[in-house]
DOGU-647987 format. One record per residue (C-alpha): residue number from 0; residue in three letters; y negated, z negated, x negated. Coordinates in steps of 0.05 Angstrom, whole numbers. Example, Ala and Ser with C-alpha at 12.3 -4.5 7.8 and 13.67 -1.06 7.14 Angstrom:
# DOGU-647987
<kegu pos="0" code="Ala" v="90" w="-156" u="-246"/>
<kegu pos="1" code="Ser" v="21" w="-143" u="-273"/>
***
This chain:
# DOGU-647987
<kegu pos="0" code="Met" v="-407" w="-898" u="-635"/>
<kegu pos="1" code="Asn" v="-383" w="-968" u="-622"/>
<kegu pos="2" code="Lys" v="-315" w="-993" u="-642"/>
<kegu pos="3" code="Tyr" v="-287" w="-991" u="-571"/>
<kegu pos="4" code="Thr" v="-305" w="-917" u="-560"/>
<kegu pos="5" code="Leu" v="-276" w="-897" u="-627"/>
<kegu pos="6" code="Thr" v="-211" w="-935" u="-611"/>
<kegu pos="7" code="Val" v="-205" w="-901" u="-543"/>
<kegu pos="8" code="Met" v="-217" w="-832" u="-574"/>
<kegu pos="9" code="Leu" v="-164" w="-844" u="-628"/>
<kegu pos="10" code="Val" v="-113" w="-868" u="-576"/>
<kegu pos="11" code="Val" v="-126" w="-806" u="-533"/>
<kegu pos="12" code="Leu" v="-121" w="-760" u="-593"/>
<kegu pos="13" code="Cys" v="-56" w="-792" u="-616"/>
<kegu pos="14" code="Ala" v="-26" w="-787" u="-546"/>
<kegu pos="15" code="Ala" v="-45" w="-714" u="-541"/>
<kegu pos="16" code="Leu" v="-13" w="-698" u="-608"/>
<kegu pos="17" code="Ala" v="50" w="-738" u="-594"/>
<kegu pos="18" code="Ala" v="62" w="-710" u="-524"/>
<kegu pos="19" code="Pro" v="117" w="-659" u="-521"/>
<kegu pos="20" code="Thr" v="94" w="-588" u="-510"/>
<kegu pos="21" code="Val" v="118" w="-546" u="-452"/>
<kegu pos="22" code="Gln" v="146" w="-480" u="-475"/>
<kegu pos="23" code="Ala" v="148" w="-422" u="-427"/>
<kegu pos="24" code="Val" v="208" w="-377" u="-434"/>
<kegu pos="25" code="Arg" v="213" w="-311" u="-397"/>
<kegu pos="26" code="Leu" v="282" w="-284" u="-383"/>
<kegu pos="27" code="Tyr" v="294" w="-213" u="-358"/>
<kegu pos="28" code="Lys" v="353" w="-196" u="-314"/>
<kegu pos="29" code="Trp" v="374" w="-123" u="-323"/>
<kegu pos="30" code="Val" v="419" w="-91" u="-270"/>
<kegu pos="31" code="Asp" v="447" w="-22" u="-286"/>
<kegu pos="32" code="Gln" v="469" w="33" u="-238"/>
<kegu pos="33" code="Glu" v="540" w="4" u="-236"/>
<kegu pos="34" code="Gly" v="516" w="-65" u="-218"/>
<kegu pos="35" code="Asn" v="529" w="-97" u="-286"/>
<kegu pos="36" code="Val" v="481" w="-153" u="-300"/>
<kegu pos="37" code="Ser" v="454" w="-173" u="-368"/>
<kegu pos="38" code="Tyr" v="401" w="-223" u="-388"/>
<kegu pos="39" code="His" v="351" w="-211" u="-445"/>
<kegu pos="40" code="Asp" v="289" w="-240" u="-475"/>
<kegu pos="41" code="Arg" v="254" w="-173" u="-471"/>
<kegu pos="42" code="Pro" v="246" w="-121" u="-416"/>
<kegu pos="43" code="Pro" v="287" w="-57" u="-421"/>
<kegu pos="44" code="Pro" v="256" w="9" u="-443"/>
<kegu pos="45" code="Ser" v="218" w="39" u="-385"/>
<kegu pos="46" code="Asp" v="262" w="101" u="-381"/>
<kegu pos="47" code="Ala" v="329" w="64" u="-383"/>
<kegu pos="48" code="Gly" v="339" w="63" u="-308"/>
<kegu pos="49" code="Tyr" v="351" w="-12" u="-300"/>
<kegu pos="50" code="Arg" v="330" w="-54" u="-241"/>
<kegu pos="51" code="Val" v="293" w="-112" u="-273"/>
<kegu pos="52" code="Glu" v="277" w="-182" u="-250"/>
<kegu pos="53" code="Ser" v="240" w="-232" u="-293"/>
<kegu pos="54" code="Lys" v="237" w="-307" u="-288"/>
<kegu pos="55" code="Asp" v="194" w="-356" u="-325"/>
<kegu pos="56" code="Phe" v="224" w="-422" u="-347"/>
<kegu pos="57" code="Lys" v="185" w="-481" u="-372"/>
<kegu pos="58" code="Val" v="225" w="-520" u="-421"/>
<kegu pos="59" code="Gly" v="200" w="-589" u="-438"/>
<kegu pos="60" code="Gly" v="204" w="-600" u="-512"/>
<kegu pos="61" code="Arg" v="192" w="-560" u="-574"/>
<kegu pos="62" code="Pro" v="235" w="-509" u="-607"/>
<kegu pos="63" code="Thr" v="263" w="-537" u="-671"/>
<kegu pos="64" code="Thr" v="243" w="-473" u="-706"/>
<kegu pos="65" code="Pro" v="174" w="-442" u="-702"/>
<kegu pos="66" code="Ala" v="195" w="-369" u="-689"/>
<kegu pos="67" code="Ser" v="247" w="-382" u="-636"/>
<kegu pos="68" code="Gly" v="235" w="-315" u="-600"/>
<kegu pos="69" code="Asp" v="247" w="-276" u="-664"/>
<kegu pos="70" code="Gln" v="306" w="-320" u="-681"/>
<kegu pos="71" code="Ala" v="338" w="-309" u="-612"/>
<kegu pos="72" code="Ser" v="329" w="-234" u="-619"/>
<kegu pos="73" code="Ala" v="361" w="-233" u="-688"/>
<kegu pos="74" code="Ala" v="418" w="-276" u="-664"/>
<kegu pos="75" code="Ala" v="428" w="-232" u="-603"/>
<kegu pos="76" code="Glu" v="434" w="-170" u="-648"/>
<kegu pos="77" code="Asn" v="485" w="-202" u="-694"/>
<kegu pos="78" code="Phe" v="522" w="-246" u="-643"/>
<kegu pos="79" code="Pro" v="513" w="-218" u="-573"/>
<kegu pos="80" code="Val" v="533" w="-266" u="-517"/>
<kegu pos="81" code="Val" v="577" w="-241" u="-460"/>
<kegu pos="82" code="Leu" v="596" w="-284" u="-400"/>
<kegu pos="83" code="Tyr" v="657" w="-259" u="-361"/>
<kegu pos="84" code="Ser" v="650" w="-291" u="-292"/>
<kegu pos="85" code="Ala" v="671" w="-288" u="-219"/>
<kegu pos="86" code="Pro" v="636" w="-307" u="-154"/>
<kegu pos="87" code="Lys" v="647" w="-377" u="-127"/>
<kegu pos="88" code="Cys" v="663" w="-403" u="-197"/>
<kegu pos="89" code="Ala" v="628" w="-469" u="-209"/>
<kegu pos="90" code="Ser" v="642" w="-468" u="-284"/>
<kegu pos="91" code="Cys" v="614" w="-397" u="-288"/>
<kegu pos="92" code="Asp" v="551" w="-421" u="-253"/>
<kegu pos="93" code="Arg" v="543" w="-479" u="-300"/>
<kegu pos="94" code="Ala" v="552" w="-435" u="-361"/>
<kegu pos="95" code="Arg" v="502" w="-384" u="-334"/>
<kegu pos="96" code="Ala" v="451" w="-439" u="-320"/>
<kegu pos="97" code="Tyr" v="459" w="-468" u="-390"/>
<kegu pos="98" code="Leu" v="449" w="-400" u="-422"/>
<kegu pos="99" code="Glu" v="387" w="-387" u="-379"/>
<kegu pos="100" code="Gln" v="359" w="-456" u="-392"/>
<kegu pos="101" code="Arg" v="367" w="-446" u="-467"/>
<kegu pos="102" code="Gly" v="335" w="-377" u="-462"/>
<kegu pos="103" code="Val" v="395" w="-341" u="-492"/>
<kegu pos="104" code="Pro" v="398" w="-266" u="-477"/>
<kegu pos="105" code="Phe" v="467" w="-251" u="-449"/>
<kegu pos="106" code="Thr" v="507" w="-201" u="-409"/>
<kegu pos="107" code="Asp" v="541" w="-227" u="-346"/>
<kegu pos="108" code="Lys" v="603" w="-187" u="-329"/>
<kegu pos="109" code="Asn" v="632" w="-200" u="-260"/>
<kegu pos="110" code="Val" v="706" w="-186" u="-265"/>
<kegu pos="111" code="Asp" v="721" w="-198" u="-192"/>
<kegu pos="112" code="Glu" v="752" w="-134" u="-163"/>
<kegu pos="113" code="Asn" v="728" w="-95" u="-225"/>
<kegu pos="114" code="Phe" v="792" w="-70" u="-256"/>
<kegu pos="115" code="Pro" v="760" w="-37" u="-318"/>
<kegu pos="116" code="Leu" v="725" w="-103" u="-335"/>
<kegu pos="117" code="Gln" v="789" w="-141" u="-323"/>
<kegu pos="118" code="Ala" v="825" w="-95" u="-371"/>
<kegu pos="119" code="Glu" v="768" w="-104" u="-422"/>
<kegu pos="120" code="Leu" v="773" w="-180" u="-415"/>
<kegu pos="121" code="Arg" v="849" w="-179" u="-422"/>
<kegu pos="122" code="Glu" v="844" w="-134" u="-483"/>
<kegu pos="123" code="Lys" v="792" w="-177" u="-518"/>
<kegu pos="124" code="Thr" v="820" w="-246" u="-501"/>
<kegu pos="125" code="Gly" v="892" w="-237" u="-480"/>
<kegu pos="126" code="Ser" v="882" w="-266" u="-410"/>
<kegu pos="127" code="Leu" v="842" w="-263" u="-346"/>
<kegu pos="128" code="Thr" v="806" w="-330" u="-349"/>
<kegu pos="129" code="Val" v="736" w="-344" u="-321"/>
<kegu pos="130" code="Pro" v="690" w="-364" u="-347"/>
<kegu pos="131" code="Thr" v="703" w="-333" u="-414"/>
<kegu pos="132" code="Ile" v="644" w="-333" u="-461"/>
<kegu pos="133" code="Met" v="639" w="-291" u="-523"/>
<kegu pos="134" code="Val" v="588" w="-306" u="-577"/>
<kegu pos="135" code="Gly" v="598" w="-248" u="-624"/>
<kegu pos="136" code="Asp" v="673" w="-246" u="-636"/>
<kegu pos="137" code="Lys" v="684" w="-320" u="-618"/>
<kegu pos="138" code="Val" v="720" w="-329" u="-552"/>
<kegu pos="139" code="Met" v="713" w="-392" u="-509"/>
<kegu pos="140" code="Lys" v="757" w="-397" u="-447"/>
<kegu pos="141" code="Gly" v="727" w="-444" u="-396"/>
<kegu pos="142" code="Tyr" v="661" w="-479" u="-402"/>
<kegu pos="143" code="Leu" v="646" w="-540" u="-444"/>
<kegu pos="144" code="Gln" v="572" w="-547" u="-458"/>
<kegu pos="145" code="Ser" v="580" w="-581" u="-525"/>
<kegu pos="146" code="Leu" v="627" w="-526" u="-550"/>
<kegu pos="147" code="Leu" v="581" w="-471" u="-526"/>
<kegu pos="148" code="Ala" v="520" w="-506" u="-556"/>
<kegu pos="149" code="Gly" v="556" w="-510" u="-623"/>
<kegu pos="150" code="Glu" v="575" w="-437" u="-622"/>
<kegu pos="151" code="Leu" v="503" w="-417" u="-604"/>
<kegu pos="152" code="Asp" v="476" w="-461" u="-659"/>
<kegu pos="153" code="Ala" v="524" w="-431" u="-710"/>
<kegu pos="154" code="Ala" v="504" w="-361" u="-688"/>
<kegu pos="155" code="Gly" v="431" w="-377" u="-701"/>
<kegu pos="156" code="Tyr" v="404" w="-384" u="-631"/>
<kegu pos="157" code="Pro" v="345" w="-432" u="-629"/>
<kegu pos="158" code="Lys" v="356" w="-503" u="-604"/>
<kegu pos="159" code="Ile" v="309" w="-536" u="-554"/>
<kegu pos="160" code="Glu" v="295" w="-608" u="-573"/>
<kegu pos="161" code="Thr" v="275" w="-648" u="-511"/>
<kegu pos="162" code="Ala" v="229" w="-707" u="-514"/>
<kegu pos="163" code="Gln" v="286" w="-752" u="-490"/>
<kegu pos="164" code="Ser" v="333" w="-731" u="-546"/>
<kegu pos="165" code="Lys" v="276" w="-740" u="-596"/>
<kegu pos="166" code="Gln" v="264" w="-811" u="-571"/>
<kegu pos="167" code="Glu" v="339" w="-826" u="-576"/>
<kegu pos="168" code="Gln" v="340" w="-801" u="-648"/>
<kegu pos="169" code="Glu" v="281" w="-846" u="-666"/>
<kegu pos="170" code="Gln" v="316" w="-908" u="-639"/>
***
């Protein structure tokens, strides 16, 4: 091999190794008989009676931990995420989109015209505010991405490091 061919091969190899990977995340939307919606990283048991929709997300970047699926499942068991929401609520939509993008299993409880859920929300948080997001016992009224990200990080949910944030850190 001549020097030029070897150089080209090394450049291509380095570029392939340095390129961010694309991670596929599958999120399952479970809908029970009462219309309650919850999102999980695994399908429900076949005999549970849920209507199920699944969606694949491609997330550019690498998980900062190698076993992010196992980590998300463990975090979901110890710190389940619940989103209390209402239709036509832009902040609710942004919170839901962030949770889906990050691949966090969560339960979406629509409190609009659902008096038992309104009573549950009032009992747990002291008010009827949407969105209200619970990560385990932590209550967040309203949506602030940085606050939610911090709570999810503290609960052990995996982070997704994008290529852009990695480049910013290197500078």
